[in-house]
C-alpha positions as CSV (number, residue, x, y, z in Angstrom):
1,M,-39.6,-201.9,49.6
2,I,-41.3,-201.1,52.9
3,S,-41.6,-203.8,55.5
4,I,-43.2,-203.0,58.8
5,Q,-42.5,-205.8,61.4
6,N,-44.4,-206.1,64.7
7,L,-44.5,-202.3,65.1
8,S,-46.0,-200.9,68.3
9,I,-46.2,-197.3,69.4
10,C,-47.4,-195.7,72.6
11,L,-48.5,-192.1,72.5
12,G,-50.3,-191.3,75.8
13,E,-53.6,-193.3,75.7
14,F,-53.2,-194.1,72.0
15,H,-51.5,-197.2,70.8
16,L,-50.4,-198.7,67.5
17,Q,-50.5,-202.5,68.1
18,D,-48.4,-205.1,66.2
19,I,-48.5,-203.6,62.8
20,N,-47.2,-205.9,60.1
21,M,-47.3,-204.8,56.5
22,D,-45.2,-205.2,53.3
23,I,-45.4,-202.7,50.4
24,E,-43.7,-203.5,47.0
25,K,-41.1,-201.2,45.5
26,G,-42.6,-198.6,43.1
27,S,-46.2,-199.3,44.1
28,F,-48.9,-196.8,45.2
29,F,-50.3,-198.0,48.5
30,T,-53.0,-196.4,50.6
31,L,-53.8,-196.5,54.3
32,M,-57.5,-195.9,55.0
33,G,-59.6,-195.6,58.1
34,P,-61.6,-193.2,60.1
35,T,-60.2,-190.2,62.0
36,G,-58.2,-191.4,64.9
37,A,-57.4,-194.8,63.5
38,G,-53.6,-194.2,63.6
39,K,-52.9,-193.7,59.9
40,T,-50.8,-190.5,60.4
41,V,-49.0,-191.9,63.4
42,L,-47.9,-194.9,61.2
43,L,-46.8,-192.5,58.5
44,E,-44.8,-190.4,60.9
45,A,-43.2,-193.6,62.4
46,I,-41.9,-194.5,58.9
47,A,-40.6,-191.0,58.5
48,G,-38.8,-191.2,61.9
49,L,-40.9,-188.5,63.5
50,V,-42.4,-190.5,66.4
51,P,-40.7,-192.8,68.9
52,I,-41.2,-196.6,68.5
53,H,-42.0,-198.8,71.4
54,K,-41.0,-202.1,69.6
55,G,-40.7,-203.6,66.1
56,N,-38.8,-202.7,63.0
57,I,-39.1,-200.5,59.9
58,I,-37.2,-201.8,56.8
59,L,-36.9,-199.6,53.8
60,G,-35.2,-201.0,50.7
61,G,-33.8,-203.9,52.7
62,K,-32.2,-201.5,55.3
63,N,-33.3,-201.4,58.9
64,V,-34.0,-197.7,59.5
65,T,-35.8,-198.0,62.8
66,R,-33.2,-196.1,64.8
67,L,-32.1,-193.7,62.0
68,P,-32.9,-190.0,62.1
69,P,-35.4,-188.7,59.5
70,E,-32.8,-187.2,57.2
71,K,-31.0,-190.6,56.9
72,R,-34.1,-192.6,55.8
73,G,-34.6,-191.5,52.2
74,V,-38.2,-190.6,52.9
75,G,-40.2,-187.5,51.8
76,I,-43.4,-186.5,53.4
77,V,-46.3,-184.2,52.3
78,Y,-48.9,-183.0,54.8
79,Q,-52.4,-181.9,54.0
80,D,-51.6,-178.4,55.3
81,Y,-48.5,-178.3,53.1
82,A,-46.1,-177.3,55.9
83,L,-44.2,-174.8,53.7
84,F,-41.9,-172.2,55.1
85,P,-44.0,-169.0,54.9
86,H,-40.9,-166.7,54.7
87,L,-39.2,-168.5,51.9
88,S,-40.1,-168.2,48.2
89,V,-41.4,-171.2,46.2
90,L,-38.0,-171.9,44.8
91,A,-36.3,-171.8,48.2
92,N,-39.0,-174.1,49.6
93,I,-38.5,-176.6,46.8
94,T,-34.7,-176.7,47.1
95,Y,-34.6,-176.6,51.0
96,G,-34.1,-180.4,51.3
97,L,-30.9,-180.2,49.2
98,H,-29.1,-178.7,52.2
99,Y,-29.5,-182.1,53.9
100,R,-29.5,-184.5,51.0
101,K,-26.3,-184.0,48.9
102,M,-26.7,-184.4,45.2
103,K,-24.4,-183.5,42.3
104,R,-25.2,-180.0,41.2
105,K,-26.0,-181.1,37.6
106,D,-28.4,-183.9,38.9
107,A,-30.1,-181.5,41.3
108,Q,-30.6,-178.9,38.6
109,E,-32.1,-181.5,36.2
110,R,-34.3,-182.8,38.9
111,L,-35.5,-179.3,39.8
112,E,-36.3,-178.4,36.2
113,Q,-38.2,-181.7,35.7
114,L,-40.4,-181.1,38.7
115,I,-41.0,-177.4,37.9
116,D,-42.1,-178.4,34.4
117,E,-44.1,-181.5,35.5
118,L,-45.9,-179.5,38.3
119,N,-46.3,-176.3,36.3
120,L,-44.5,-174.1,38.8
121,S,-42.3,-171.9,36.6
122,H,-44.5,-168.8,37.0
123,L,-44.6,-169.2,40.8
124,L,-41.0,-169.5,41.8
125,K,-40.5,-166.0,43.2
126,R,-43.8,-166.0,45.2
127,L,-44.4,-166.7,48.9
128,P,-46.7,-169.5,49.9
129,T,-49.2,-167.0,51.3
130,N,-49.8,-165.7,47.8
131,L,-50.7,-169.1,46.4
132,S,-53.9,-171.1,46.1
133,G,-54.4,-174.4,47.9
134,G,-53.6,-176.4,44.8
135,E,-50.5,-174.4,44.0
136,N,-49.2,-174.9,47.6
137,Q,-49.8,-178.6,47.3
138,R,-47.8,-178.8,44.1
139,V,-45.0,-176.9,45.8
140,A,-45.0,-179.3,48.7
141,L,-44.9,-182.2,46.3
142,A,-41.9,-180.7,44.5
143,R,-40.1,-180.1,47.8
144,A,-40.6,-183.7,48.9
145,L,-39.5,-185.1,45.5
146,I,-36.5,-182.9,44.8
147,V,-34.2,-185.2,46.8
148,D,-35.4,-188.3,44.9
149,P,-36.7,-190.2,47.9
150,K,-37.1,-193.9,48.0
151,V,-40.5,-193.4,49.6
152,L,-43.0,-190.6,49.4
153,L,-45.5,-190.3,52.3
154,L,-48.7,-188.4,51.6
155,D,-50.9,-187.4,54.5
156,E,-54.4,-186.6,53.2
157,P,-52.9,-184.7,50.2
158,L,-56.3,-183.9,48.7
159,S,-58.6,-183.4,51.6
160,A,-58.0,-179.6,52.1
161,L,-58.5,-178.8,48.4
162,D,-61.5,-177.5,46.5
163,P,-62.9,-180.1,44.0
164,S,-61.2,-178.5,41.0
165,F,-57.8,-178.5,42.7
166,R,-58.3,-182.0,44.0
167,E,-58.7,-183.4,40.6
168,E,-55.7,-181.5,39.4
169,I,-53.5,-182.9,42.2
170,R,-54.9,-186.4,41.8
171,K,-53.9,-186.5,38.1
172,G,-50.5,-184.9,39.0
173,L,-49.9,-187.7,41.6
174,Q,-50.7,-190.3,38.9
175,R,-48.2,-188.8,36.5
176,L,-45.5,-188.4,39.1
177,H,-45.9,-192.0,40.3
178,A,-45.9,-193.4,36.7
179,Q,-42.6,-191.5,35.9
180,S,-40.6,-192.5,39.0
181,D,-39.4,-195.5,40.9
182,T,-40.5,-193.9,44.2
183,T,-42.9,-195.9,46.4
184,F,-45.9,-193.8,47.2
185,L,-47.7,-194.4,50.5
186,M,-50.9,-192.3,51.0
187,V,-53.1,-191.8,54.0
188,T,-56.8,-191.0,53.3
189,H,-60.3,-191.6,54.7
190,D,-61.8,-191.2,51.2
191,F,-62.4,-194.5,49.5
192,A,-62.9,-192.9,46.1
193,E,-59.4,-191.4,46.2
194,A,-57.9,-194.7,47.1
195,L,-59.7,-196.5,44.2
196,S,-58.5,-193.9,41.7
197,L,-54.9,-194.0,42.8
198,S,-54.0,-197.3,44.4
199,D,-53.9,-201.0,43.6
200,R,-53.4,-202.1,47.2
201,A,-54.5,-200.8,50.6
202,A,-54.8,-201.4,54.3
203,I,-57.8,-200.5,56.5
204,M,-56.9,-199.3,60.0
205,N,-59.1,-199.0,63.0
206,R,-58.1,-198.1,66.6
207,G,-54.4,-198.6,66.0
208,K,-54.8,-202.0,64.3
209,I,-54.9,-203.2,60.7
210,E,-58.3,-204.7,60.0
211,Q,-57.6,-205.8,56.4
212,I,-54.8,-205.6,53.8
213,G,-55.0,-206.5,50.2
214,C,-55.9,-205.4,46.7
215,M,-58.5,-202.7,46.3
216,K,-61.0,-205.0,44.6
217,D,-61.0,-207.5,47.4
218,I,-61.3,-204.9,50.1
219,F,-64.2,-203.3,48.2
220,Q,-66.0,-206.5,47.4
221,K,-64.8,-209.0,50.0
222,P,-64.4,-207.3,53.4
223,N,-63.3,-209.6,56.2
224,S,-65.0,-207.9,59.1
225,T,-68.2,-205.9,59.9
226,F,-66.0,-202.8,60.4
227,V,-64.4,-203.0,56.9
228,A,-67.8,-203.8,55.3
229,D,-69.3,-200.7,56.8
230,F,-66.3,-198.6,56.0
231,V,-66.3,-199.5,52.3
232,G,-70.1,-198.9,51.9
233,M,-71.5,-202.4,52.2
234,K,-74.7,-200.9,53.6
235,N,-76.7,-204.2,53.6
236,L,-74.9,-206.1,56.3
237,F,-76.8,-208.9,58.2
238,A,-76.0,-211.6,60.7
239,A,-77.0,-214.9,59.1
240,Q,-77.3,-218.6,59.6
241,F,-75.9,-220.7,56.8
242,K,-77.1,-224.1,55.5
243,D,-75.8,-225.4,52.1
244,T,-76.1,-222.4,49.8
245,R,-78.8,-220.6,51.8
246,A,-78.4,-217.8,54.3
247,T,-81.2,-217.2,56.7
248,V,-81.6,-213.6,58.0
249,D,-84.4,-213.6,60.6
250,S,-87.2,-215.2,58.6
251,L,-85.8,-214.4,55.2
252,E,-84.0,-217.0,53.1
253,I,-81.4,-215.8,50.7
254,E,-79.6,-217.8,48.0
255,L,-75.8,-217.7,47.9
256,A,-73.5,-218.5,45.0
257,R,-71.5,-221.0,47.1
258,R,-71.6,-222.8,50.3
259,P,-70.0,-221.0,53.2
260,S,-67.3,-222.8,55.3
261,K,-69.2,-222.2,58.6
262,D,-72.8,-222.4,59.8
263,H,-73.1,-218.7,60.9
264,G,-71.6,-215.4,60.2
265,Y,-72.5,-212.3,58.1
266,I,-73.6,-211.5,54.5
267,A,-73.0,-208.2,52.9
268,I,-74.5,-206.7,49.7
269,R,-73.6,-203.4,48.1
270,P,-76.6,-201.1,47.6
271,E,-75.8,-200.6,43.9
272,D,-76.2,-204.4,43.4
273,I,-79.9,-204.3,44.5
274,V,-82.2,-203.8,41.5
275,L,-85.6,-202.2,42.0
276,S,-88.8,-202.7,40.0
277,K,-92.4,-201.5,40.4
278,E,-93.7,-204.8,38.8
279,P,-92.4,-208.3,39.1
280,F,-90.4,-209.5,36.2
281,S,-88.6,-212.6,35.0
282,S,-85.0,-212.5,35.9
283,S,-81.9,-214.8,36.3
284,M,-81.3,-213.2,39.7
285,R,-82.0,-215.8,42.3
286,N,-83.1,-213.5,45.0
287,A,-86.4,-211.6,44.5
288,F,-88.5,-210.1,47.2
289,R,-91.4,-207.7,47.6
290,G,-90.9,-204.8,50.0
291,V,-92.1,-201.4,51.1
292,I,-90.2,-198.1,50.6
293,T,-89.6,-196.4,54.0
294,G,-87.1,-193.7,53.0
295,V,-85.6,-191.7,50.2
296,L,-82.3,-189.8,50.8
297,D,-80.8,-187.4,48.3
298,Q,-77.0,-188.1,48.1
299,G,-76.3,-185.6,45.3
300,L,-75.4,-187.8,42.3
301,Y,-77.7,-190.6,43.4
302,Y,-80.6,-191.5,45.7
303,E,-80.4,-193.9,48.6
304,I,-83.6,-195.9,49.0
305,D,-84.6,-197.6,52.2
306,L,-87.0,-200.6,51.9
307,M,-88.4,-203.1,54.4
308,V,-88.7,-206.8,53.6
309,N,-90.2,-208.8,56.5
310,D,-88.9,-206.3,59.0
311,I,-85.4,-206.3,57.4
312,L,-84.1,-203.0,56.2
313,F,-82.4,-203.1,52.8
314,K,-80.7,-200.1,51.1
315,S,-80.5,-199.6,47.3
316,M,-78.9,-196.9,45.2
317,I,-80.5,-195.4,42.1
318,T,-80.1,-192.5,39.8
319,K,-82.4,-189.5,39.7
320,S,-84.0,-190.6,36.4
321,S,-84.7,-194.0,37.9
322,L,-86.3,-192.3,40.9
323,F,-88.9,-190.7,38.6
324,E,-89.3,-193.7,36.3
325,L,-90.1,-196.0,39.3
326,D,-92.2,-193.3,40.9
327,I,-90.4,-193.9,44.2
328,R,-92.4,-192.7,47.2
329,D,-92.5,-193.5,50.9
330,G,-95.0,-196.3,51.7
331,S,-95.2,-197.6,48.1
332,D,-94.6,-201.3,47.2
333,I,-91.4,-202.2,45.4
334,Y,-89.8,-205.4,44.1
335,L,-86.0,-205.9,44.8
336,Y,-83.7,-208.3,43.1
337,F,-80.0,-209.2,43.6
338,K,-77.7,-211.9,42.2
339,S,-76.4,-214.6,44.5
340,A,-72.9,-213.7,43.1
341,A,-73.3,-210.2,44.5
342,I,-73.5,-211.5,48.1
343,H,-70.3,-211.6,50.2
344,S,-70.4,-214.0,53.1
345,F,-67.8,-214.1,55.9
């Protein structure tokens, strides 16, 4: 549905460089990356809002690279909603129909469907200034979808919302996507949002795509140190490989399989490291004794720092586990992790 071919954009000192990406029709795809990675610029290039230096944008088999925004069949929703403050909710929703001609009957059916789906019937006469953040975002979604776009672009649609509204809009996006043939492309820096909404994603950094693939592979099998850090692989070590062993400084770690090269990196998710106050018999092939050097309260869980032979590991445990293990700075601890939990690259 969406094919980006060798796309480059120059905006002052910022550059998008040789972006290549294919997104299937009807899918929910996510662009992730830190602030300034170029996610929104790529979104606006697809919408036709920024000039392109080279490359092509293909939507539904049609080259739209030089077409104006209104000719592309694309809707866009920004995190700040971008509603017209002087127009009512109803006028905002139907605004796009001035530029995208539809049969009156089809337009009315589409309008009624969106009003019902997004629960907007009691808000139609209000102005945006009198709405909550979640209500404004629902109006912005209806305005983008009223013209039945081939592609819906979402720029951080949840980031400006309170947690209660965020969950409401997230579920609304899931329903809208399931009930339409529209291809959804969302920009976010929040990995949890991407996991809950998307099957496939791309990670961007400094105007380039670092990795593209299914969410599971990006989450568990990052292909660079940047992606590993971005998706929360907090145990990331340079290593030498020999057979099925990885050597990190003086520490030998057993791998599930033999790497294809003799040096690189290993990464272990903190939730895959099991802690114990006493040694125990386990099928996990990696077991070490360490010392706790830090405890960080992360709200729903605790992040534990532990040193093994001058190597810093990070584990993640619940509050109840914190008390059961009597976790304290300076105390001894045993840590275990499966060889299958180690990703090498």
